[in-house]
N, CA, C and O of each residue as an XYZ file, in Angstrom:
916
protein
N       0.654     -1.223      0.166
C      -0.065     -0.070     -0.052
C       0.922      1.218     -0.277
O       2.068      1.247      0.170
N       0.412      2.125     -0.920
C       1.113      3.176     -1.016
C       1.410      4.322      0.492
O       0.378      4.789      0.975
N       2.335      4.601      0.958
C       2.396      5.630      1.980
C       1.810      7.213      1.553
O       2.200      7.860      0.581
N       0.886      7.595      2.442
C       0.307      9.086      1.501
C       0.535     10.102      2.971
O       0.225     11.293      2.922
N       1.141      9.444      4.327
C       1.489     10.440      5.232
C       2.767     10.387      6.153
O       3.153      9.221      6.061
N       3.133     10.683      6.517
C       4.396     10.716      7.645
C       3.997     11.146      8.970
O       3.465     12.243      9.141
N       4.236     10.309      9.949
C       3.950     10.458     11.191
C       5.000     10.842     12.167
O       5.461      9.804     12.642
N       5.699     12.119     12.777
C       6.925     11.522     12.939
C       7.319     11.936     14.276
O       6.977     13.112     14.403
N       7.893     11.499     15.352
C       8.298     11.684     16.906
C       9.440     12.700     16.322
O       9.952     12.708     15.202
N       9.725     13.755     17.709
C      10.328     14.794     17.755
C      12.002     14.589     18.169
O      13.082     14.820     17.626
N      11.492     13.977     19.549
C      13.286     13.945     20.522
C      13.749     12.406     19.921
O      13.099     11.360     19.925
N      14.975     12.650     19.461
C      15.712     11.826     19.166
C      15.552     11.149     17.492
O      16.274     10.315     16.947
N      14.259     11.901     16.923
C      13.926     11.775     15.669
C      14.290     13.089     14.588
O      15.228     13.052     13.791
N      13.749     13.749     14.677
C      13.943     15.086     13.834
C      14.988     16.196     15.103
O      15.513     17.271     14.814
N      15.017     15.693     16.095
C      15.569     16.764     16.940
C      16.893     16.146     18.092
O      16.678     15.189     18.835
N      17.807     16.651     18.067
C      18.853     16.477     19.238
C      18.387     15.979     20.511
O      17.426     16.688     20.810
N      18.604     15.028     21.502
C      18.243     14.797     22.690
C      18.390     15.708     23.479
O      17.822     16.027     24.524
N      19.243     16.131     22.872
C      19.907     16.716     24.185
C      19.778     18.479     24.382
O      20.007     19.231     25.330
N      19.300     18.684     22.996
C      18.282     19.836     23.117
C      17.119     19.961     23.831
O      16.812     21.086     24.225
N      16.384     18.984     24.084
C      15.343     18.923     24.670
C      16.087     18.823     26.295
O      15.918     19.707     27.134
N      16.692     17.926     26.468
C      17.189     17.642     27.969
C      18.176     18.446     28.566
O      18.432     18.416     29.769
N      18.849     19.313     27.569
C      20.029     20.184     28.060
C      19.768     21.315     28.018
O      20.436     22.087     28.706
N      18.411     21.945     26.968
C      18.249     23.137     26.825
C      16.768     23.644     27.592
O      16.517     24.559     28.376
N      15.934     22.567     26.951
C      14.392     23.421     27.182
C      13.992     22.980     28.493
O      13.457     23.688     29.346
N      14.267     21.853     28.589
C      14.304     20.976     30.528
C      14.303     22.224     31.398
O      13.429     22.921     31.915
N      16.127     22.230     31.338
C      16.237     23.130     32.382
C      16.220     24.161     32.100
O      16.910     24.762     32.923
N      15.761     24.939     31.256
C      14.798     26.503     30.974
C      13.925     26.711     31.819
O      14.080     27.589     32.667
N      12.257     25.553     31.735
C      11.587     25.551     32.256
C      11.574     25.166     33.439
O      10.717     25.680     34.158
N      12.599     24.039     34.104
C      12.780     24.168     35.449
C      13.074     25.494     35.931
O      12.113     25.925     36.569
N      14.106     26.366     35.865
C      14.426     27.428     36.337
C      13.731     28.526     36.299
O      13.741     29.366     37.199
N      12.859     28.624     34.909
C      11.792     29.700     35.066
C      10.216     29.182     35.547
O       9.256     29.953     35.549
N      10.146     28.009     35.877
C       8.975     27.567     36.006
C       8.546     28.277     37.604
O       7.521     28.946     37.471
N       8.942     28.289     38.697
C       8.638     28.600     39.554
C       7.618     30.244     39.814
O       6.513     30.471     40.305
N       8.630     31.055     39.225
C       8.752     32.512     39.052
C       7.567     32.761     37.846
O       6.970     33.796     37.548
N       7.501     31.772     37.437
C       6.425     31.505     36.223
C       4.845     32.160     36.359
O       4.120     33.042     35.897
N       4.882     30.922     37.457
C       3.751     30.207     37.948
C       2.988     31.684     38.784
O       2.021     32.439     38.692
N       4.141     31.436     39.568
C       3.759     32.771     40.542
C       3.140     34.377     39.793
O       2.175     35.060     40.136
N       3.933     34.543     38.904
C       3.751     36.012     38.685
C       2.175     35.487     37.219
O       1.539     36.494     36.910
N       1.698     34.235     36.520
C       0.802     34.287     35.677
C      -0.432     33.263     36.171
O      -1.242     32.561     35.567
N      -0.092     33.604     37.897
C      -1.503     32.459     38.140
C      -2.959     32.663     37.733
O      -3.993     31.994     37.740
N      -2.524     34.054     37.329
C      -4.440     34.583     37.306
C      -4.906     34.390     35.521
O      -5.979     34.551     34.940
N      -3.335     33.916     34.980
C      -3.812     33.982     33.360
C      -4.596     32.608     33.198
O      -4.433     31.635     33.934
N      -5.585     32.688     31.982
C      -6.605     31.290     32.144
C      -5.838     30.139     31.970
O      -6.039     29.029     32.464
N      -4.649     30.616     30.981
C      -4.301     29.115     30.486
C      -3.691     28.756     31.944
O      -3.978     27.760     32.609
N      -2.937     29.615     32.235
C      -2.061     28.725     33.482
C      -3.116     28.237     34.647
O      -3.000     27.126     35.164
N      -3.792     28.838     34.886
C      -5.336     28.100     35.737
C      -5.562     26.891     35.170
O      -5.314     25.905     35.864
N      -6.065     26.698     33.833
C      -6.065     25.387     33.640
C      -5.472     24.366     33.558
O      -6.048     23.279     33.615
N      -4.045     24.512     33.390
C      -2.948     23.517     33.812
C      -3.023     23.485     35.427
O      -3.135     22.479     36.128
N      -2.933     24.867     35.857
C      -3.022     24.450     37.308
C      -4.462     23.508     37.963
O      -4.264     23.090     39.104
N      -5.457     23.254     37.525
C      -6.760     22.868     37.742
C      -6.270     21.041     37.222
O      -6.518     20.116     37.994
N      -5.677     20.825     36.045
C      -5.367     19.468     35.856
C      -4.446     18.831     36.449
O      -4.497     17.604     36.525
N      -3.200     19.712     37.100
C      -2.099     19.366     37.907
C      -3.242     18.733     39.421
O      -3.266     17.543     39.736
N      -3.848     19.520     39.953
C      -4.793     19.415     40.619
C      -5.571     17.879     40.638
O      -5.852     17.045     41.499
N      -5.698     17.986     39.557
C      -6.777     16.230     39.099
C      -5.557     15.237     39.377
O      -5.769     14.415     40.269
N      -4.396     15.194     38.790
C      -3.330     14.888     38.358
C      -2.876     14.312     40.009
O      -3.031     13.168     40.438
N      -2.604     14.857     40.342
C      -2.350     15.017     42.569
C      -3.501     14.186     42.741
O      -3.296     13.114     43.309
N      -4.387     14.384     42.464
C      -5.908     13.841     43.786
C      -6.165     14.975     44.569
O      -7.156     14.949     45.299
N      -5.335     16.115     44.541
C      -5.458     16.952     46.142
C      -6.437     18.828     44.992
O      -6.019     19.941     44.673
N      -7.718     18.103     44.834
C      -8.346     19.490     44.380
C      -8.544     20.977     44.945
O      -9.275     21.890     44.562
N      -7.574     20.878     46.054
C      -7.421     22.131     47.326
C      -5.909     22.727     47.509
O      -5.446     23.607     48.236
N      -5.255     21.717     46.367
C      -3.698     22.023     46.497
C      -3.341     23.669     46.179
O      -3.704     24.339     45.212
N      -2.630     24.011     47.162
C      -2.541     25.692     46.826
C      -1.020     25.477     46.005
O      -0.322     24.483     45.806
N      -0.876     27.057     45.608
C       0.438     27.487     44.414
C       1.660     26.132     44.679
O       2.001     25.172     43.988
N       2.118     26.707     46.201
C       3.191     26.263     46.158
C       3.091     24.732     46.268
O       4.161     24.337     45.806
N       2.540     23.923     46.548
C       2.147     22.679     46.694
C       2.261     22.375     44.861
O       3.152     21.616     44.479
N       1.615     22.812     44.155
C       1.570     22.738     42.769
C       2.886     23.100     41.899
O       3.130     22.708     40.758
N       3.654     23.924     42.695
C       5.268     24.293     41.889
C       5.961     23.241     41.835
O       6.508     22.773     40.837
N       5.963     22.612     43.495
C       6.644     21.727     43.613
C       6.477     20.587     43.293
O       7.434     19.813     43.319
N       4.973     20.085     42.828
C       4.815     19.263     41.751
C       5.537     19.217     41.080
O       6.475     18.437     41.246
N       5.449     20.098     39.899
C       5.514     20.531     38.645
C       7.338     20.162     38.515
O       7.863     19.974     37.417
N       7.954     20.120     39.556
C       9.406     20.624     39.568
C      10.054     19.093     39.879
O      11.104     18.678     39.388
N       9.347     18.496     40.632
C       9.416     16.803     40.769
C       8.920     16.138     39.779
O       9.531     15.096     39.540
N       8.160     16.330     39.211
C       7.611     15.736     38.015
C       9.032     15.843     36.548
O       9.244     15.117     35.577
N       9.651     16.978     37.012
C      10.709     17.365     35.656
C      11.419     16.339     36.061
O      11.457     15.333     35.353
N      12.149     16.397     37.334
C      12.772     16.014     37.997
C      13.179     14.656     37.721
O      14.334     14.273     37.536
N      11.769     13.731     37.705
C      11.449     12.338     37.710
C      11.411     11.895     35.987
O      11.486     10.735     35.584
N      11.273     13.162     35.083
C      10.897     12.877     33.802
C       9.772     12.150     33.821
O       9.762     10.964     33.489
N       8.903     12.690     34.147
C       7.539     12.106     34.315
C       6.699     12.824     32.728
O       6.940     13.975     32.363
N       5.906     12.059     32.101
C       4.977     12.635     31.017
C       3.634     12.831     31.485
O       2.712     12.091     31.142
N       3.491     13.878     32.314
C       2.213     13.965     32.617
C       1.780     15.506     32.165
O       2.545     16.431     32.441
N       0.477     15.766     31.433
C      -0.030     16.139     30.200
C       0.143     17.745     30.798
O       0.801     18.470     30.051
N      -0.400     18.416     32.127
C      -0.478     19.455     32.841
C       0.962     19.889     32.744
O       1.070     21.087     32.481
N       2.461     19.025     32.931
C       3.591     19.657     33.117
C       3.888     20.344     31.832
O       4.443     21.437     31.718
N       3.286     19.278     30.509
C       3.738     19.400     29.041
C       3.360     20.548     28.810
O       4.079     21.306     28.158
N       2.178     20.928     29.277
C       1.325     22.059     29.147
C       2.102     23.497     29.349
O       2.405     24.346     28.511
N       2.322     23.453     30.842
C       3.138     24.563     31.372
C       4.550     24.638     30.940
O       5.120     25.729     30.981
N       5.061     23.761     30.602
C       5.967     23.888     29.830
C       6.249     24.359     28.474
O       7.343     24.840     28.180
N       5.291     24.231     27.644
C       4.733     24.938     26.703
C       4.719     26.532     27.085
O       5.540     27.357     26.686
N       3.801     26.734     27.795
C       3.582     28.538     28.160
C       4.964     28.588     28.133
O       5.450     29.017     27.087
N       5.902     28.179     29.229
C       7.274     28.832     29.430
C       8.285     29.292     28.180
O       8.727     30.398     27.870
N       8.470     27.891     27.567
C       8.895     28.221     26.308
C       8.714     28.962     25.431
O       9.270     28.947     24.332
N       7.815     29.786     25.867
C       6.620     30.582     24.508
C       7.946     31.844     24.898
O       8.349     32.302     23.829
N       8.633     32.439     26.029
C       9.101     33.059     26.630
C      10.212     33.035     26.042
O      10.618     34.036     25.452
N      11.004     31.746     26.093
C      12.110     31.641     25.661
C      12.465     31.764     24.043
O      13.550     32.021     23.521
N      11.044     31.464     23.364
C      11.752     31.115     21.809
C      11.833     32.829     21.558
O      12.698     33.526     21.027
N      10.471     33.170     22.218
C      10.358     34.417     21.230
C      11.596     35.723     22.157
O      11.825     36.882     21.812
N      11.970     35.225     22.942
C      13.269     36.302     23.527
C      14.411     36.018     22.508
O      15.179     36.932     22.208
N      14.555     34.676     21.925
C      15.581     34.119     21.171
C      16.626     33.529     22.049
O      17.766     33.409     21.599
N      16.317     33.112     23.378
C      17.064     32.492     24.265
C      17.465     31.123     23.925
O      18.359     30.510     24.509
N      16.530     30.527     22.634
C      17.339     29.263     21.812
C      16.479     29.090     21.064
O      15.354     29.546     21.266
N      16.858     28.246     19.797
C      15.725     28.171     18.839
C      15.860     26.517     18.708
O      16.729     25.830     19.246
N      14.850     26.085     17.914
C      14.425     24.815     17.928
C      15.280     24.269     17.120
O      15.622     24.677     16.010
N      15.774     22.941     17.924
C      17.030     21.880     16.939
C      16.323     21.595     15.908
O      15.122     21.833     15.783
N      17.487     20.740     14.620
C      16.412     19.974     13.537
C      17.684     19.757     12.778
O      18.250     20.574     12.050
N      18.070     18.450     13.076
C      18.822     17.366     11.994
C      18.583     18.248     10.245
O      17.572     18.697      9.704
N      19.742     18.198      9.894
C      19.850     18.682      8.611
C      19.162     17.728      7.975
O      18.476     18.165      7.051
N      19.109     16.566      8.155
C      18.624     15.380      6.883
C      17.211     15.564      7.451
O      16.341     15.180      6.669
N      16.794     16.026      8.546
C      15.093     16.046      8.617
C      14.514     17.285      8.096
O      13.296     17.376      7.949
N      15.414     18.372      7.770
C      14.826     19.496      7.506
C      14.684     19.172      6.017
O      13.729     19.585      5.359
N      15.854     18.273      5.410
C      15.775     18.603      3.832
C      14.800     17.270      3.583
O      14.095     17.443      2.589
N      14.601     16.083      4.187
C      13.127     14.977      3.670
C      12.151     15.597      4.180
O      11.117     15.192      3.650
N      11.953     16.378      4.945
C      10.548     16.518      5.192
C       9.839     17.309      4.671
O       8.608     17.281      4.674
N      10.920     18.544      3.884
C      10.527     19.503      2.916
C      10.393     18.590      1.421
O       9.590     18.993      0.580
N      10.911     17.812      1.250
C      11.006     16.610     -0.003
C       9.799     16.344      0.126
O       9.064     16.939     -0.662
N       9.171     15.443      1.063
C       8.028     14.542      1.182
C       7.299     15.470      1.265
O       6.474     15.251      0.378
N       6.969     16.620      1.865
C       5.742     17.590      1.789
C       6.027     17.894     -0.096
O       5.513     17.000     -0.767
N       6.465     18.565     -0.606
C       6.581     19.057     -1.721
C       6.076     18.104     -2.874
O       5.570     18.612     -3.874
N       6.218     16.545     -2.744
C       5.940     15.277     -3.089
C       4.398     15.038     -3.022
O       3.590     14.577     -3.829
N       4.303     15.506     -1.809
C       2.626     15.765     -1.783
C       2.098     14.892     -0.661
O       0.877     14.899     -0.502
N       3.021     13.960      0.335
C       2.801     13.520      1.384
C       2.764     14.713      2.464
O       3.560     15.638      2.630
N       1.393     14.334      3.249
C       0.999     14.989      4.738
C       1.794     14.799      5.594
O       1.890     13.608      5.891
N       2.635     15.684      6.319
C       3.347     15.293      6.963
C       2.497     15.760      8.886
O       1.785     16.762      8.832
N       2.582     15.211     10.063
C       2.208     14.922     10.936
C       2.771     14.990     12.209
O       3.768     14.344     11.888
N       2.967     15.240     13.411
C       3.826     15.422     14.190
C       3.334     14.292     15.484
O       2.191     14.575     15.842
N       3.769     13.401     16.061
C       3.370     13.071     17.608
C       4.554     12.770     18.434
O       5.463     11.950     18.309
N       4.214     13.888     19.528
C       5.479     13.927     20.623
C       4.366     13.909     22.276
O       3.200     14.267     22.443
N       5.158     13.460     23.024
C       4.487     13.653     24.438
C       4.658     15.109     24.603
O       3.934     15.497     25.519
N       5.355     16.084     24.054
C       5.635     17.149     24.621
C       3.908     17.659     23.939
O       3.289     17.027     23.083
N       3.481     18.853     24.572
C       2.478     19.692     24.364
C       2.091     20.025     22.918
O       2.865     20.923     22.588
N       1.316     19.757     21.945
C       0.781     20.685     20.783
C       2.031     22.172     20.767
O       3.018     22.497     20.107
N       1.347     22.641     21.754
C       2.140     23.966     21.937
C       3.775     24.039     21.601
O       4.347     24.596     20.663
N       4.376     23.178     22.851
C       5.397     22.991     22.138
C       6.095     22.044     20.963
O       7.230     21.831     20.537
N       5.146     21.736     20.776
C       5.769     21.102     19.353
C       5.631     22.168     18.524
O       6.505     22.081     17.661
N       4.763     23.409     18.323
C       4.425     24.405     17.320
C       5.421     25.089     17.388
O       5.902     25.399     16.298
N       6.185     25.637     18.738
C       7.048     26.442     19.218
C       8.890     26.443     18.410
O       9.644     27.303     17.956
N       8.934     24.585     18.657
C      10.047     24.453     18.248
C      10.297     24.076     16.848
O      11.440     24.083     16.390
N       8.989     23.659     15.964
C       8.999     23.982     14.640
C       8.947     25.659     13.758
O       9.388     26.078     12.688
N       8.140     26.256     14.922
C       8.165     27.587     14.411
C       9.324     28.638     15.023
O       9.244     29.866     15.004
N      10.117     28.056     15.419
C      11.416     28.953     15.841
C      12.456     27.957     15.875
O      13.197     27.852     16.852
N      12.575     27.017     14.576
C      13.563     26.406     14.651
C      14.619     27.024     13.772
O      14.610     28.124     13.221
N      15.741     25.856     13.761
C      17.105     26.610     13.282
C      17.186     27.331     12.208
O      17.960     28.261     11.977
N      16.035     26.702     11.287
C      15.968     26.684      9.664
C      14.501     28.148      9.363
O      14.041     28.413      8.253
N      14.098     28.809     10.632
C      12.706     29.248     10.426
C      11.794     28.434     10.726
O      11.904     27.375     11.345
N      10.502     29.112     10.114
C       9.206     28.772     10.596
C       9.036     27.339      9.843
O       9.389     27.181      8.675
N       8.649     26.654     10.375
C       9.002     24.958      9.488
C       7.331     24.689      9.741
O       6.981     23.614      9.252
N       6.119     25.528     10.475
C       5.098     25.180     10.833
C       4.527     24.844      9.457
O       4.026     23.720      9.419
N       4.480     25.509      8.367
C       3.312     25.425      7.043
C       3.783     24.145      6.626
O       2.942     23.529      5.971
N       5.168     23.388      6.850
C       5.242     21.942      6.234
C       4.189     20.898      7.255
O       4.198     19.830      6.642
N       3.505     20.757      8.220
C       2.536     20.085      9.051
C       1.166     20.173      8.721
O       0.503     21.203      8.844
N       0.775     19.179      8.335
C      -0.804     19.162      8.397
C      -1.677     19.062      9.831
O      -2.874     19.307      9.981
N      -0.888     18.710     10.643
C      -1.547     18.614     11.876
C      -0.394     17.968     13.231
O       0.659     17.393     12.956
N      -0.805     18.180     14.452
C       0.095     17.621     15.305
C      -0.793     17.202     16.316
O      -2.001     17.416     16.413
N       0.157     16.420     17.238
C      -0.672     15.704     18.511
C      -0.074     15.085     19.891
O       1.094     14.785     20.137
N      -0.941     15.010     20.513
C       0.224     15.201     21.834
C      -0.259     13.888     22.737
O      -0.839     13.009     22.100
N      -0.130     13.743     23.722
C      -1.142     12.490     24.702
C      -2.303     13.106     24.905
O      -3.065     12.286     25.417
N      -2.712     13.914     24.794
C      -4.325     14.017     24.496
C      -5.427     12.886     23.742
O      -6.583     12.511     23.935
N      -4.238     12.576     22.705
C      -5.055     11.802     21.782
C      -4.501     10.143     21.588
O      -4.577      9.470     20.560
N      -3.897      9.717     22.995
C      -3.393      8.888     23.848
C      -1.930      8.388     24.035
O      -1.064      9.035     23.445
N      -1.568      7.383     24.735
C      -0.134      7.348     24.964
C       0.736      6.477     24.260
O       0.566      5.258     24.229
N       1.739      7.120     23.647
C       2.817      6.622     22.697
C       2.974      5.007     22.340
O       3.188      4.414     21.283
N       2.703      4.432     24.139
C       3.050      3.139     23.795
C       1.977      2.221     23.456
O       2.161      1.010     23.339
N       0.698      2.876     23.277
C      -0.767      2.274     23.223
C      -1.097      2.361     21.938
O      -1.380      3.425     21.388
N      -1.082      1.346     21.430
C      -1.987      1.526     19.937
C      -3.506      1.802     19.409
O      -3.931      1.733     18.255
N      -4.154      2.119     20.551
C      -5.096      3.112     20.429
C      -4.829      4.648     20.168
O      -5.600      5.395     19.567
N      -3.612      4.998     20.718
C      -3.370      6.364     20.264
C      -3.080      6.333     18.659
O      -3.293      7.394     18.072
N      -2.707      5.443     18.042
C      -2.246      5.431     16.791
C      -3.487      5.134     16.097
O      -3.587      5.730     15.024
N      -4.648      4.235     16.466
C      -5.731      4.393     15.900
C      -6.451      5.302     15.722
O      -7.171      5.439     14.733
N      -6.333      6.310     16.966
C      -6.954      7.510     16.877
C      -6.564      8.473     16.360
O      -7.237      9.467     16.085
N      -5.338      8.290     16.145
C      -4.534      9.326     14.566
C      -4.701      8.934     13.453
O      -4.940      9.809     12.621
N      -4.663      7.919     13.118
C      -5.343      7.233     11.718
C      -6.886      7.789     11.494
O      -7.339      8.114     10.396
N      -7.456      7.826     12.491
C      -8.870      8.009     12.376
C      -9.156      9.521     12.182
O     -10.055     10.109     11.582
N      -8.055      9.961     12.912
C      -8.564     11.574     12.605
C      -7.924     12.237     11.704
O      -8.353     13.369     11.480
N      -6.808     11.795     10.971
C      -6.291     11.594      9.849
C      -6.904     11.866      8.668
O      -6.859     12.792      7.858
N      -7.854     10.197      8.825
C      -8.973     10.081      7.668
C      -8.137      9.504      6.654
O      -8.349      9.675      5.454
N      -6.908      8.621      7.253
C      -6.415      7.472      6.108
C      -6.423      6.257      6.688
O      -6.495      6.105      7.908
N      -6.349      5.321      5.853
C      -6.435      3.615      6.686
C      -4.726      3.919      7.528
O      -3.921      4.795      7.213
N      -4.575      2.849      8.668
C      -3.210      3.336      9.184
C      -2.136      2.638      7.923
O      -0.976      3.039      7.834
N      -2.442      2.039      7.403
C      -1.531      0.973      6.547
C      -0.798      2.239      5.691
O       0.339      1.994      5.287
N      -1.351      3.544      5.392
C      -0.727      4.559      4.615
C      -0.075      5.575      5.160
O       0.383      6.548      4.561
N      -0.025      5.307      6.515
C       0.674      6.241      7.325
C       2.227      5.338      7.863
O       2.508      4.168      8.127
N       2.939      6.620      7.829
C       4.124      5.641      8.427
C       4.825      6.365      9.469
O       5.074      7.542      9.209
N       5.185      5.928     10.559
C       5.580      6.435     11.912
C       7.232      6.455     11.863
O       8.029      5.711     11.291
N       7.391      7.469     12.595
C       9.145      7.081     12.504
C       9.337      7.876     14.049
O       8.925      8.945     14.498
N      10.110      6.858     14.549
C      10.181      6.945     16.077
C      12.006      6.371     16.523
O      12.638      5.517     15.901
N      12.445      7.074     17.627
C      13.514      6.311     18.025
C      13.302      5.250     19.051
O      14.200      4.461     19.347
N      12.069      5.226     19.615
C      11.573      4.479     20.563
C      10.943      2.856     20.045
O       9.987      2.854     19.269
N      11.400      1.822     20.411
C      10.939      0.710     19.614
C       9.665      0.493     20.109
O       8.710      0.517     19.333
N       9.444      0.191     21.837
C       8.101      0.423     22.175
C       6.945      0.929     21.436
O       5.874      0.377     21.183
N       7.418      2.194     21.119
C       6.239      3.649     20.442
C       6.022      3.021     18.960
O       5.042      3.290     18.266
N       7.257      1.992     18.502
C       6.840      1.631     16.551
C       5.810      0.348     17.186
O       4.632      0.195     16.861
N       6.503     -0.431     18.072
C       5.605     -1.590     18.181
C       4.059     -1.068     18.777
O       3.202     -1.765     18.235
N       3.840     -0.711     19.111
C       2.525      0.160     19.115
C       1.969      0.267     17.868
O       1.140     -0.465     17.328
N       2.622      1.457     17.387
C       2.110      2.177     15.774
C       1.882      0.557     15.127
O       0.748      0.161     14.861
N       2.804     -0.095     14.968
C       2.652     -1.622     13.588
C       1.416     -2.267     14.437
O       0.542     -2.770     13.731
N       1.229     -2.324     15.747
C       0.304     -3.247     16.076
C      -1.096     -2.721     15.691
O      -2.064     -3.481     15.692
N      -1.231     -0.999     15.257
C      -2.580     -0.280     15.244
C      -2.395     -0.295     13.219
O      -3.106      0.466     12.563
N      -1.525     -1.111     12.615
C      -1.561     -1.017     11.038
C      -0.769     -0.007     10.486
O      -0.969      0.152      9.282
N       0.134      0.783     11.031
C       1.002      1.825     10.772
C       2.305      0.935     10.191
O       2.595     -0.185     10.610
N       3.065      1.697      9.090
C       4.315      0.902      8.828
C       5.315      1.691      9.589
O       4.829      2.820      9.517
N       6.262      1.782     10.180
C       7.382      1.857     11.257
C       8.996      1.903     10.337
O       9.606      1.252      9.489
N       9.111      2.879     10.997
C      11.081      3.193     10.892
C      11.228      3.322     12.146
O      10.498      3.860     12.978
N      12.299      2.754     12.254
C      13.080      3.028     13.640
C      14.415      4.242     13.609
O      15.516      3.697     13.536
N      14.448      5.380     13.642
C      15.606      5.940     13.724
C      16.718      5.905     14.925
O      16.522      6.282     16.080
N      17.839      5.406     14.428
C      18.667      5.014     15.846
C      20.157      5.967     15.077
O      20.896      5.588     14.168
N      20.181      7.029     15.712
C      20.924      8.297     15.057
C      22.124      8.028     16.217
O      22.806      9.032     16.013
N      22.807      7.305     17.302
C      23.948      7.306     17.347
C      24.970      5.854     17.400
O      26.199      5.798     17.372
N      23.841      4.608     17.498
C      24.238      3.532     17.036
C      23.075      2.410     17.229
O      22.163      2.311     18.050
N      23.592      1.408     15.857
C      22.427      0.923     15.656
C      22.426     -0.252     16.912
O      23.322     -0.507     17.717
N      21.208     -0.799     16.775
C      20.317     -1.520     17.094
C      21.195     -2.903     17.280
O      21.816     -3.057     16.228
N      21.510     -4.039     18.264
C      21.944     -5.080     17.757
C      20.914     -6.173     17.296
O      21.162     -7.186     16.642
N      19.555     -5.690     17.842
C      18.622     -6.407     16.779
C      17.139     -5.650     16.811
O      16.693     -5.031     17.777
N      16.533     -5.828     15.630
C      15.098     -4.821     15.620
C      14.203     -5.246     14.978
O      14.527     -5.611     13.848
N      12.896     -5.379     15.319
C      11.648     -5.843     14.097
C      11.461     -4.938     13.237
O      10.677     -5.364     12.389
N      11.754     -4.002     13.046
C      11.261     -2.754     12.462
C      12.497     -2.619     11.617
O      13.556     -3.169     11.917
N      12.315     -1.817     10.478
C      13.233     -1.012      9.590
C      14.303     -0.104     10.085
O      13.941      0.982     10.538
N      15.733     -0.435     10.059
C      16.515      0.987     11.243
C      16.796      1.398     10.089
O      16.894      0.676      9.097
N      17.025      3.198     10.142
C      17.827      3.918      9.645
C      18.378      4.749     10.608
O      17.828      4.911     11.697
N      19.792      5.483     10.190
C      20.192      6.239     11.114
C      19.984      7.808     10.239
O      20.666      8.786     10.547
N      19.403      7.832      9.618
C      19.089      9.444      9.217
C      17.928      9.219      7.781
O      17.712      8.264      7.034
N      17.351     10.654      7.878
C      16.094     10.300      6.930
C      16.736     10.105      5.731
O      15.951      9.723      4.863
N      17.857     10.223      5.366
C      18.139      9.991      4.047
C      18.131      8.470      3.254
O      18.138      8.136      2.069
N      18.107      7.605      4.785
C      18.102      6.449      4.374
C      16.562      5.423      4.465
O      16.366      4.210      4.389
N      15.479      6.870      4.705
C      14.096      6.084      4.494
C      13.834      6.031      2.807
O      14.227      6.703      1.854
N      13.052      4.991      2.964
C      12.428      4.300      1.673
C      11.092      4.188      1.703
O      10.562      3.216      2.242
N      10.183      5.455      0.959
C       8.961      4.685      1.782
C       8.195      3.970      1.295
O       7.098      3.833      1.835
N       8.504      3.291      0.143
C       8.216      1.829     -0.321
C       8.366      0.950     -0.199
O       7.774      0.020     -0.746
N       9.544      0.886      0.861
C      10.081     -0.544      1.597
C       9.806     -0.833      2.519
O      10.031     -2.022      2.742
N       9.223     -0.108      3.557
C       8.891     -0.158      4.918
C       7.670     -0.581      5.335
O       7.515     -0.503      6.554
N       6.167     -1.275      4.307
C       5.101     -1.375      4.504
C       5.146     -2.771      4.914
O       4.112     -3.350      5.249
């Protein structure tokens, strides 16, 4: 079956994992307490705080309790939706102030452009919030790349290691899962996507795995859209 859409992960796939862990996460960790305290009346922040209270099971948790919880989730690298949303809000400031730009591998930039020009629809699926995804591609090393993408998905559509997330995405895109190729550096995510019926490719940027049941490449240049179905 012909591939008509590409669904790509970000961290470790289009973007150096070090950018996320050594630039974005520390920036959010440093500025989070002050940001929450100074923006606690903003609608977007209030919504995130309510989500955090639900996550904690503490409907009456005060601001300092929530700040401590957010910092703890960062330290534990927890994939909590409320945290991801808050990080996205904080990163807006960093991008707009040009404290950093969104890293993209050269080959990812080249082939995302090429595929889009060839008529493929491009989508993003990341544990980071949709807002954070759009910021990274909107303020990338190569400028604003958001026009390349037809849609963005985060954990609100489902968790990345669960097949239902990929079924939901295929349904939302409006294509059979077999016509969508998912790119990721995490085998468990690819397993879930394959179970949902998608074509899969593992990006192994640092070193090749000793064994893998998915097609393996080290760059976007090696991806063959007709051979990985």
